[in-house]
C-alpha positions as CSV (number, residue, x, y, z in Angstrom):
1,M,82.5,-25.9,58.4
2,R,79.9,-26.4,55.6
3,I,79.2,-23.7,53.1
4,A,75.5,-24.5,53.5
5,R,75.5,-22.9,56.9
6,F,76.3,-19.5,55.3
7,F,74.3,-19.9,52.1
8,G,70.8,-21.3,52.6
9,K,68.4,-22.5,50.0
10,R,66.6,-19.2,49.8
11,T,69.9,-17.3,49.3
12,V,71.0,-19.6,46.5
13,K,67.6,-19.4,44.8
14,T,67.6,-15.6,44.9
15,A,71.0,-15.5,43.3
16,V,70.0,-18.1,40.6
17,S,66.8,-16.2,39.8
18,I,68.7,-12.9,39.3
19,G,71.3,-14.8,37.2
20,F,68.5,-16.0,34.9
21,C,67.2,-12.4,34.6
22,M,70.5,-11.3,33.4
23,L,70.9,-14.3,31.1
24,L,67.6,-13.5,29.4
25,Y,68.8,-10.0,28.6
26,I,72.0,-11.4,27.0
27,I,69.7,-13.7,24.9
28,L,67.6,-10.8,23.8
29,K,70.6,-8.7,22.9
30,T,72.0,-11.6,20.9
31,L,68.8,-11.8,19.0
32,D,69.0,-8.1,18.2
33,V,72.4,-8.7,16.7
34,M,71.6,-11.9,14.8
35,I,68.2,-10.9,13.3
36,K,68.8,-8.7,10.2
37,I,66.4,-6.7,8.1
38,D,67.7,-5.6,4.7
39,G,71.1,-6.8,5.8
40,V,71.1,-4.6,8.9
41,S,70.8,-6.1,12.4
42,L,68.1,-4.8,14.7
43,Y,70.8,-3.6,17.1
44,D,72.5,-1.5,14.4
45,K,69.3,0.2,13.4
46,E,69.0,3.8,14.7
47,T,65.2,3.6,14.9
48,G,62.6,0.9,15.3
49,F,62.0,-2.3,17.2
50,R,64.6,-4.1,19.3
51,F,63.8,-7.1,21.6
52,S,66.0,-5.7,24.4
53,D,64.0,-2.4,24.4
54,F,61.1,-4.2,26.1
55,Y,63.1,-5.9,28.9
56,S,65.4,-4.6,31.6
57,P,67.4,-7.0,33.8
58,F,67.5,-4.3,36.4
59,F,63.7,-4.3,37.0
60,A,63.4,-8.0,36.5
61,G,66.2,-8.6,39.1
62,I,64.4,-6.4,41.6
63,A,61.1,-8.2,41.0
64,A,62.8,-11.6,41.4
65,A,64.5,-10.7,44.6
66,Y,61.3,-9.4,46.2
67,S,59.3,-12.5,45.1
68,L,61.3,-15.1,46.9
69,Y,59.8,-16.2,50.2
70,P,60.4,-19.2,52.4
71,S,57.0,-20.9,51.6
72,K,55.4,-21.6,48.3
73,K,52.1,-20.0,49.5
74,E,53.8,-16.7,50.4
75,S,55.9,-16.8,47.1
76,I,52.8,-17.2,45.0
77,A,50.9,-14.5,46.9
78,Q,53.8,-12.1,46.5
79,A,54.2,-13.0,42.8
80,K,50.5,-12.1,42.3
81,N,50.9,-8.9,44.2
82,R,53.9,-7.8,42.1
83,V,52.2,-8.6,38.8
84,V,49.0,-6.8,39.8
85,A,51.0,-3.8,41.1
86,S,53.0,-3.6,37.8
87,L,49.9,-3.8,35.7
88,L,48.1,-1.2,37.9
89,G,50.8,1.4,37.8
90,G,52.2,0.6,34.3
91,I,48.9,0.7,32.5
92,I,47.8,3.9,34.1
93,G,51.2,5.4,33.3
94,I,51.0,4.3,29.6
95,I,47.5,5.6,29.2
96,L,48.6,9.0,30.6
97,T,51.6,9.4,28.3
98,I,49.8,8.2,25.2
99,S,46.8,10.4,25.9
100,Y,49.1,13.4,26.3
101,G,50.9,12.5,23.1
102,L,47.6,12.2,21.2
103,M,46.7,15.8,22.2
104,G,49.9,16.9,20.5
105,V,49.0,14.9,17.3
106,I,45.5,16.3,17.2
107,S,46.5,19.9,17.9
108,G,49.6,19.7,15.7
109,S,51.6,21.4,18.5
110,D,55.0,20.3,19.8
111,F,53.9,21.7,23.2
112,F,52.3,18.4,24.1
113,E,55.6,16.4,24.2
114,W,56.1,14.1,27.2
115,P,59.4,14.8,28.9
116,N,62.0,12.3,29.8
117,L,65.2,12.7,31.8
118,G,67.3,12.4,28.6
119,D,65.9,15.5,27.0
120,S,67.3,19.0,27.0
121,Y,65.7,21.2,29.7
122,R,62.7,23.3,28.8
123,V,60.5,24.5,31.6
124,S,57.2,24.6,29.7
125,Q,57.7,20.9,28.7
126,Y,57.7,19.7,32.3
127,I,55.1,21.8,34.2
128,I,51.8,20.2,32.9
129,P,53.1,16.6,32.7
130,Y,54.4,16.8,36.3
131,I,51.1,18.3,37.5
132,L,49.3,15.4,35.8
133,I,51.6,12.9,37.4
134,T,50.9,14.3,40.8
135,F,47.1,14.0,40.2
136,F,47.3,10.5,38.7
137,V,49.2,9.1,41.7
138,M,45.9,9.6,43.6
139,V,44.2,7.7,40.7
140,V,46.6,4.7,41.1
141,I,45.9,4.6,44.9
142,A,42.1,4.9,44.3
143,V,42.0,2.1,41.8
144,G,44.1,-0.1,44.1
145,N,41.6,0.4,46.8
146,L,38.7,-0.1,44.4
147,I,39.9,-3.5,43.3
148,N,40.7,-4.4,46.9
149,K,44.5,-4.7,46.2
150,K,45.8,-2.5,49.0
151,N,49.1,-4.5,49.3
152,A,49.8,-3.7,45.6
153,I,49.3,0.1,45.9
154,F,52.9,1.0,47.1
155,V,54.6,-1.0,44.3
156,G,51.9,0.3,41.9
157,V,52.8,3.9,42.6
158,L,56.5,3.1,42.2
159,T,55.8,1.5,38.8
160,F,53.6,4.5,37.8
161,I,56.4,7.0,38.7
162,S,59.1,4.9,36.9
163,V,56.9,4.8,33.7
164,T,56.0,8.5,33.7
165,I,59.4,9.9,34.9
166,N,61.7,7.6,32.9
167,P,65.4,8.0,32.3
168,M,65.5,6.1,29.1
169,G,65.7,9.0,26.7
170,M,67.7,7.2,24.1
171,I,65.0,4.5,23.6
172,V,62.2,7.0,23.6
173,S,64.0,9.2,21.1
174,R,64.6,6.3,18.7
175,Y,61.0,5.4,18.7
176,D,59.8,8.9,18.3
177,E,61.1,9.0,14.7
178,S,59.4,5.7,13.7
179,A,56.3,5.6,15.9
180,L,55.6,9.3,16.8
181,F,54.5,9.8,20.4
182,L,54.2,6.0,21.0
183,G,57.8,6.1,22.0
184,E,56.8,7.3,25.4
185,A,55.0,4.0,26.0
186,V,58.0,1.8,25.3
187,F,59.5,2.2,28.7
188,G,56.1,1.5,30.2
189,F,55.9,-1.9,28.5
190,N,59.6,-2.5,29.4
191,R,58.8,-1.9,33.1
192,I,55.7,-4.2,33.1
193,L,57.2,-7.0,31.1
194,S,60.5,-6.9,33.1
195,T,58.6,-7.2,36.4
196,V,56.4,-10.1,35.2
197,V,59.3,-12.0,33.7
198,G,61.3,-11.5,36.9
199,V,58.4,-12.7,39.1
200,L,57.8,-15.8,36.9
201,L,61.5,-16.7,36.9
202,A,61.7,-16.4,40.7
203,L,58.6,-18.4,41.1
204,A,59.8,-21.2,38.8
205,V,63.2,-21.4,40.7
206,N,61.5,-21.3,44.1
207,L,59.0,-24.1,43.2
208,F,61.7,-26.3,41.5
209,R,62.8,-29.2,43.6
210,L,65.2,-32.0,43.0
211,P,63.8,-35.5,43.5
212,H,64.6,-36.9,47.0
213,K,64.6,-40.5,48.1
214,N,62.8,-40.7,51.4
215,K,63.8,-43.8,53.5
216,N,61.0,-43.0,56.1
217,K,58.1,-42.6,53.7
218,D,56.0,-45.1,55.6
219,L,56.5,-43.3,58.9
220,L,54.5,-40.4,60.3
221,F,56.4,-38.1,62.7
222,V,54.3,-36.4,65.3
223,V,55.9,-33.5,67.2
224,G,54.4,-31.4,70.1
225,L,54.5,-27.8,69.1
226,E,54.6,-26.3,72.6
227,E,57.6,-28.5,73.5
228,A,59.6,-26.8,70.8
229,L,58.9,-23.2,72.1
230,K,61.3,-21.3,74.3
231,D,60.1,-21.1,77.9
232,G,57.6,-18.2,78.4
233,T,57.8,-17.1,74.7
234,L,56.2,-17.8,71.4
235,E,59.5,-18.4,69.6
236,F,60.9,-21.8,68.6
237,E,64.0,-23.3,70.1
238,G,67.1,-23.5,67.9
239,F,66.8,-25.0,64.5
240,F,63.2,-26.3,65.0
241,K,61.7,-24.2,62.2
242,Y,64.6,-25.1,59.9
243,K,64.0,-28.8,60.5
244,L,60.3,-28.4,59.8
245,K,61.1,-26.8,56.5
246,D,63.7,-29.6,55.8
247,F,61.1,-32.3,56.5
248,T,58.7,-30.6,54.0
249,Y,61.4,-30.2,51.4
250,R,62.3,-33.9,51.6
251,N,58.6,-34.9,51.6
252,I,58.8,-36.6,55.0
253,P,55.3,-37.0,56.6
254,L,55.1,-34.8,59.7
255,S,52.2,-33.8,61.8
256,L,52.2,-31.3,64.7
257,Y,50.3,-31.7,68.0
258,T,49.2,-28.6,69.8
259,T,46.7,-27.2,72.3
260,Y,46.5,-24.0,70.3
261,T,43.7,-22.9,68.1
262,P,44.4,-22.6,64.3
263,M,44.5,-18.8,64.5
264,R,47.4,-19.0,67.0
265,F,49.5,-21.8,65.6
266,M,49.1,-20.6,62.0
267,T,50.8,-17.3,63.1
268,L,53.7,-19.3,64.5
269,L,54.0,-21.5,61.3
270,K,53.5,-18.7,58.7
271,D,56.9,-19.5,57.1
272,V,56.4,-23.3,57.2
273,E,54.6,-25.5,54.7
274,L,53.2,-28.7,56.3
275,T,52.3,-31.8,54.4
276,S,50.1,-33.3,57.0
277,P,47.2,-31.8,59.0
278,V,47.9,-30.3,62.5
279,I,46.4,-32.1,65.5
280,C,45.1,-29.0,67.3
281,M,43.1,-28.0,70.3
282,S,44.3,-30.9,72.5
283,G,43.2,-33.4,69.9
284,A,39.7,-31.9,69.3
285,A,40.3,-31.5,65.5
286,L,42.6,-31.9,62.5
287,Y,43.4,-28.7,60.7
288,D,44.8,-28.5,57.1
289,S,47.2,-25.5,57.1
290,V,47.2,-25.5,53.3
291,K,43.5,-25.3,52.7
292,D,42.9,-23.3,56.0
293,D,40.1,-25.6,57.0
294,Y,39.2,-28.4,59.3
295,V,39.7,-31.8,57.7
296,Y,38.4,-34.0,60.5
297,Q,36.1,-33.6,63.4
298,C,34.3,-36.2,65.5
299,P,31.2,-34.5,66.9
300,L,29.4,-36.0,69.9
301,R,25.7,-35.7,70.3
302,D,24.5,-33.9,73.4
303,E,22.7,-37.0,74.7
304,D,25.8,-39.1,74.3
305,S,27.9,-36.4,75.9
306,K,25.6,-36.2,79.0
307,D,25.5,-40.0,79.4
308,L,29.2,-40.3,79.1
309,A,29.6,-37.5,81.7
310,V,27.4,-39.4,84.1
311,L,29.3,-42.6,83.6
312,L,32.6,-41.0,84.1
313,S,31.4,-39.2,87.2
314,E,30.2,-42.5,88.7
315,M,33.7,-43.8,88.1
316,G,35.2,-40.9,90.0
317,V,36.5,-39.2,86.9
318,V,35.9,-35.5,86.1
319,P,35.0,-35.2,82.4
320,F,36.0,-32.2,80.4
321,K,34.2,-31.4,77.2
322,N,36.0,-29.7,74.2
323,T,33.7,-27.6,72.0
324,I,34.9,-25.7,68.9
325,V,32.9,-22.6,68.0
326,D,34.2,-20.2,65.4
327,D,37.8,-21.4,65.7
328,T,37.6,-21.1,69.5
329,L,38.0,-24.0,71.9
330,F,35.7,-24.0,74.9
331,I,36.6,-26.5,77.7
332,T,33.7,-27.2,80.1
333,T,32.9,-29.6,82.8
334,Y,29.7,-30.5,84.6
335,D,31.0,-31.0,88.2
336,L,34.4,-30.0,89.6
337,D,35.3,-30.2,93.3
338,Y,38.6,-30.6,95.1
339,K,38.3,-34.4,95.3
340,Y,37.8,-34.9,91.6
341,N,40.2,-32.1,90.7
342,R,43.0,-34.0,92.7
343,M,42.1,-37.2,90.9
344,Y,42.1,-35.6,87.5
345,H,45.6,-34.1,88.0
């Protein structure tokens, strides 16, 4: 029994992406140890900059795992969504913490000190920041709606909360001594950069393909879509969708034939990337599933259509006319009686 039956390409790519996220952290930690200032490595310094402070394999790994989808189109769309969400929540969180710290600098009071989960407990230190966090959650949601990125709102709120209610007290405390209140923003940059790096690593792994030698590169395989569906359902039989993905992966030319409209068959094929246009609506058009547009139509003038209908009627053939209007196929006929209907079928 082959291992591939248990571990598919997406499973392996997810594991490899997360592995790269952890490897990058090891590299950054190594740089902290190797780079020395005044004979002291960055890692041994009690305060100040470290490469590893701005990257977390935990957040990068989560972003990588959520960015891997079966198709390149979905992977790219999800990658964009994660990056926008991280920037949305992260930037607003950083602005809030820095602004609050600036109030402390201007007033000279230690009352305006942004709390983190590594601090000793002091009630007065938490009340105002947590009230502000509650209010700014609504700001994150409002901005997400304003920029028309509703799919990024949920992750944006998660990012905002993780930036403003952060557990990394040790990092923040170290930067407080060398960079005053800017230490509160360190975790925010860590969260944003980690997510972006995780998304990019996952996208790179997902788009990477080993070269394949295709023995059938001069052949075009045409498959009827309806024939691959289970009886009375809109689900594919067996490994049909898997084989479609395999054809795409190996760059084998494949085109599907269907009576369905683009809206309907694109729903069925949302996880599949096709390299050739789909012959749709009973052959009335060719549709490019990548560009989401018709690539070929052969319109027939009304005069020619009527003349052809008369000619076919004289031959005892009932003509049917396919017309596409707003992605909808209309099938019409000029004359249909029992005699012609029996001949047609």
